C-alpha positions, -999 to +999 in steps of 0.1 A: -476+921-132-478+944-101-487+920-064-511+934-043-505+940-005-508+915+022-547+917+041-550+924+075-566+888+075-536+870+061-509+893+077-528+883+116-530+846+107-496+844+095-481+861+129-503+839+150-483+812+135-452+820+148-464+820+186-479+783+181-454+767+167-413+758+180-394+786+158-365+780+183-358+751+175-329+754+151-317+715+144-328+714+109-307+744+104-277+727+116-284+692+100-288+711+067-256+726+069-238+698+084-209+679+059-208+711+037-176+712+015-186+735-015-213+750-035-216+763-071-210+796-071-230+813-093-255+787-088-269+794-127-270+764-152-277+764-184-281+741-213-261+742-248-282+770-263-273+788-231-310+788-219-305+791-179-324+759-165-320+762-127-308+793-109-304+787-066-295+822-067-329+831-074-340+822-037-313+846-021-343+865-008-347+838+017-331+851+046-343+866+081-376+867+094-409+859+072-423+892+055-461+892+062-469+880+023-451+848+035-464+819+060-437+821+083-437+781+084-430+776+042-407+803+049-387+785+071-391+751+049-381+775+019-349+784+033-338+750+045-343+738+008-321+769-009-292+760+011-272+747-019-240+725-022-222+693-019-223+678+018-210+646+037-236+625+049-210+601+062-173+595+048-179+576+016-215+593+010-219+627-004-253+644-017-255+674-035-288+691-028-303+727-043-297+720-077-328+707-090-362+695-075-348+662-057-314+656-043-285+635-060-267+608-035-229+598-045-216+566-031-179+564-035-171+524-043-135+509-049-132+525-085-158+553-090-187+565-075-225+551-076-252+575-081-284+575-069-313+593-082-297+617-105-322+644-107-346+658-129-326+669-161-293+665-177-276+697-170-285+697-135-272+665-131-238+668-152-235+702-130-239+680-096-216+658-108-188+683-115-196+696-084-188+664-065-156+658-090-145+690-081-141+683-040-139+643-041-117+640-073-129+628-107-142+593-099-157+571-128-195+565-124-201+527-118-233+523-111-267+541-111-301+538-088-335+549-094-354+544-060-383+552-082-400+561-113-408+597-109-391+619-132-367+641-108-352+603-100-344+596-133-344+625-157-307+633-157-293+603-161-274+610-192-257+638-176-240+613-154-232+582-175-239+574-216-262+546-232-227+527-246-213+524-206-246+506-195-246+485-231-211+478-225-218+468-188-199+490-170-224+509-157-253+488-142-287+508-137-306+496-106-342+499-098-372+484-083-395+460-105-417+476-133-399+504-130-399+513-167-437+502-169-447+528-141-421+558-154-435+557-188-468+551-183-474+580-157-452+606-179-470+596-210-509+583-210-520+613-188-489+632-194-499+660-212-524+672-185-502+663-154-473+685-169-498+709-172-512+711-137-478+707-129-467+738-143-491+753-110-479+728-089-443+736-089-442+773-098-413+771-122-427+798-143-438+822-113-416+852-104-399+843-073-399+867-045-419+876-006-449+882-029-440+850-053-429+815-055-408+804-024-405+767-032-427+733-032-416+725+002-400+693-009-375+716-027-374+747-045-391+742-078-382+717-108-352+725-134-365+732-171-341+712-188-340+681-210-357+644-195-334+619-202-342+582-196-319+551-194-338+518-184-325+497-156-304+466-161-310+452-127-342+448-111-350+449-075-376+422-067-377+417-032-369+431+004-341+415+018-321+411-019-284+422-016-266+437-042-227+446-043-214+472-069-179+483-071-173+470-039-207+490-021-227+466-002-265+473-005-295+454+008-328+466-003-367+469+010-391+469-018-422+495-009-448+496-038-481+517-034-464+542-009-453+573-023-446+553-061-461+524-074-425+503-072-400+521-046-373+510-032-354+518+004-318+509+004-293+505+033-257+505+033-244+483+060-209+495+057-220+529+062-244+521+089-267+549+063-306+541+053-318+557+021-355+562+024-361+573-008-395+597-005-411+578+022-399+596+051-388+632+042-391+660+067-427+674+051-459+651+049-458+640+016-487+634-012-514+606-009-526+622-042-503+649-055-521+677-069-506+676-110-527+641-104-516+606-100-532+575-086-540+578-044-516+564-028-520+539-001-511+552+034-518+520+054-492+501+032-472+534+036-473+531+077-466+493+078-435+496+051-422+521+078-426+497+104-407+473+086-379+496+077-375+501+116-378+465+123-351+458+098-325+486+101-336+508+128-314+488+155-280+495+136-287+530+114-269+558+120-285+582+095-312+584+072-311+603+041-338+606+016-340+622-021-352+658-007-342+681+021-313+673+052-301+638+067-310+631+103-284+617+124-280+593+155-297+563+161-322+576+187-333+605+165-332+580+129-359+559+153-376+589+163-379+604+127-391+571+111-415+563+142-430+598+136-433+595+099-447+564+103-472+575+127-485+605+105-496+583+073-511+557+100-532+585+118-540+600+090-554+566+074-574+549+105-591+585+114-598+589+082-615+558+081-634+559+114-651+594+103-658+578+072-678+554+090-698+580+112-708+592+077-686+621+075-675+633+034-642+638+026-646+676+027-662+673+062-633+651+077-604+675+062-621+707+077-626+687+112-594+662+117-563+677+132-531+658+139-522+648+173-498+674+195-466+654+192-469+654+152-484+689+148-452+705+165-428+682+146-409+703+117-407+669+096-446+661+101-458+698+087-482+699+053-454+715+035-459+694+001-489+671+015-513+687+033-534+670+060-563+686+042-560+674+009-547+640+020-578+636+040-596+639+009-571+613-009-579+589+018-615+588+013-616+592-027-593+558-022-619+539-005-653+560-013-650+575-048-659+612-058-694+606-053-702+613-013-736+597-012-756+629-017-780+624-047-777+662-053-742+655-059-747+626-083-754+649-120-742+683-112-739+708-139-700+713-153-686+745-145-698+770-171-734+759-169-728+762-126-719+794-133-744+810-152-773+795-128-749+810-096-747+842-112-787+843-124-794+835-087-773+861-073-786+887-092-764+892-122-724+890-126-719+928-109-744+918-078-725+887-073-690+906-078-700+933-050-710+903-024-676+889-031-660+919-029-677+923+007-666+888+013-630+895+006-630+929+026-642+909+059-612+883+051-635+852+039-614+843+014-627+808+003-661+820-001-648+847-022-630+824-042-660+799-048-685+828-062-659+843-081-650+811-098-687+813-107-687+844-124-653+839-141-667+811-160-703+823-168-688+855-179-650+848-188-647+885-196-658+903-166-629+924-155-642+931-121-648+895-114-611+884-127-595+907-108-607+902-077-603+867-082-571+869-088-567+892-055-582+863-035-556+838-050-531+858-042-544+866-003-547+825+001-511+818-017-498+845+014-510+827+037-503+792+026-479+766+046-482+741+018-456+753-008-478+740-035-507+751-026-490+786-028-475+781-063-512+767-073-528+804-062-501+823-076-505+805-107-545+810-111-539+848-099-512+848-131-539+831-153-563+855-143-540+886-146-520+879-178-530+847-194-520+812-199-483+812-194-468+779-206-459+746-190-421+747-182-417+710-180-428+687-205-426+649-191-429+629-219-397+637-236-380+618-266-364+591-238-393+587-220-412+580-252-385+557-264-389+532-239-425+526-244-430+486-248-452+477-283-480+476-263-478+507-240-473+526-274-504+513-289-522+522-252-508+554-260-520+558-295-556+549-288-558+576-258-553+600-284-582+587-307-610+612-308-636+586-303-671+606-322-650+615-352-636+579-355-675+559-350-679+555-385-638+546-396-627+511-398-589+498-402-566+476-396-526+473-392-503+447-384-470+458-366-443+432-369-414+440-344-385+418-362-360+415-334-383+401-307-402+381-333-434+400-324-466+400-345-497+424-337-531+434-350-542+472-344-580+473-353-597+508-354-634+502-353-667+519-332-642+549-325-614+527-305-580+517-312-576+476-300-546+454-304-538+419-305-513+392-307-530+362-315-531+348-351-552+367-372-573+362-405-568+381-436-543+405-446-542+439-425-548+473-451-514+477-439-484+466-427-456+479-405-421+461-403-396+471-377-376+469-347-385+475-310-363+501-306-375+520-339-410+511-327-419+544-307-415+566-335-451+562-341-458+579-312-448+613-327-479+612-349-455+614-380-467+585-404-460+596-435-439+573-456-409+596-456-409+598-419-415+562-415-386+554-436-361+579-421-370+561-383-365+529-398-398+511-401-410+496-438-443+502-448-464+481-474-501+477-482-521+507-483-504+539-466-535+558-465-547+534-438-522+553-415-532+589-429-568+579-420-559+570-382-537+605-379-560+624-390-585+611-362-555+614-334-563+644-307-532+646-289-544+674-262-536+707-254-500+712-234-512+750-223-551+746-213-564+766-190-571+759-154-592+791-133-605+802-167-625+783-192 
């Protein structure tokens, strides 16, 4: 595809931003390069088949001043994020950055090394460990820490250790309580839709360059290799809990409901080093990630950061996180943590103040600005989470989707809205002409609004598709938020070239294998096509031999339910297996041969299983987003 030139409106907006932010402040560049020991050269990382799953060299264009096709603030952030290699945080703590969406941290012990947050994929984590060992020696991995259950903090675990070493007790895996439940539920229940929207959000399939993808603001993008999971062996359950592994002393602070439902920060007292996980990074984070998730709690977030300061602020000499670069010096650490805390508190409190004055989420997002001290703090800029969509998220958390206006209570869906707007505007051609005028005037938000109605009403209208793609591209050129830019560019790509696939699917084999029986049954129930199942009735008993559990599954009235209570009568079919083999049911391959191969014994009416399988609708992993 051929990108279009930047419009004068966007070019002017980008140039104006240069004069409103402190671009002469180069401290972040000093910090991002501090402690550099070496890098991977060339940086490309491939899987066993030779397919490249990550190549940081594709961001080599990020150098010098920003072109007019890039927001200069985002260009600056992306340039920082593209710095790749192994870095010393303090003696004994090392980070590999620029190998994936997240950082991996190595904490040296008496014998080996603890690995904190082992990236997204097996391949990138293995490459990071190899780079660490190249410069620090061939130390064995003696422990693993997951700060929280997002895939970029556990997915590469099998690249740095094995299930055998974990099972043998040689490598403890430490995580916050309820880690596995949240890791699996987020990636499986709505995993198909989240993965699809992640393809737009992270831009892994987009062309990279001054007119394409620059990064996500949190990092560059996500690797496309194999996502793995090894379940934790040691739960952290309370703030102040201390653990020592391989001589490394750790003090934990729980922070549930912040950036993840289960999350901890960890302090290393012997190094005076604080890992802030993802609760204090060099960006305003998401309160509602645009891939979809539960709305996070900025009130709790700010209070936990106050607690962090109270617990560790007097002593900490460096704070590092699972993204970006560290901050050194006690005074700078305190200022960084305090400003991050104030950022989430301000958005929360001021949003509620305006809610109670009758403002809606869209109105609040348009009206509320940050105070000057936070507006000019580079680490508080909206590179990943934006002030705009975070304020809408806070409104959603407290008030829901409905803004109180009866006209918005029962609106038509997009296609029906589109037909009516097109008719109101005098037909598709007339609306496109009005949109072209708005485009020429630089009113891209309105251009996108009205053209989207035409595309949903008349998806084959070439003029509407072309102009809407051009509009999304201009909005991307001007976006300071990396995710917004990716989403706009992805929308343009869909309009110009069709759907482009989903590069990373989070519901991997390892993730599915971690399903508990209850979560497995819920995952199957979500796939039942309710209307087609209205008249079907069947029962299935599942016997889990190694845990002495028995469940009765019942399909009736279009819903699959289950119970562990004793049941009367025999089920239509009984499945007998172990807890480890049970997740094979999630594959949908419920034939006798497939079940036998998975280690699942079947007795009774096997046709009950095939009737259930025929009613499952696993979803579409490549559904369209900006077109019907």
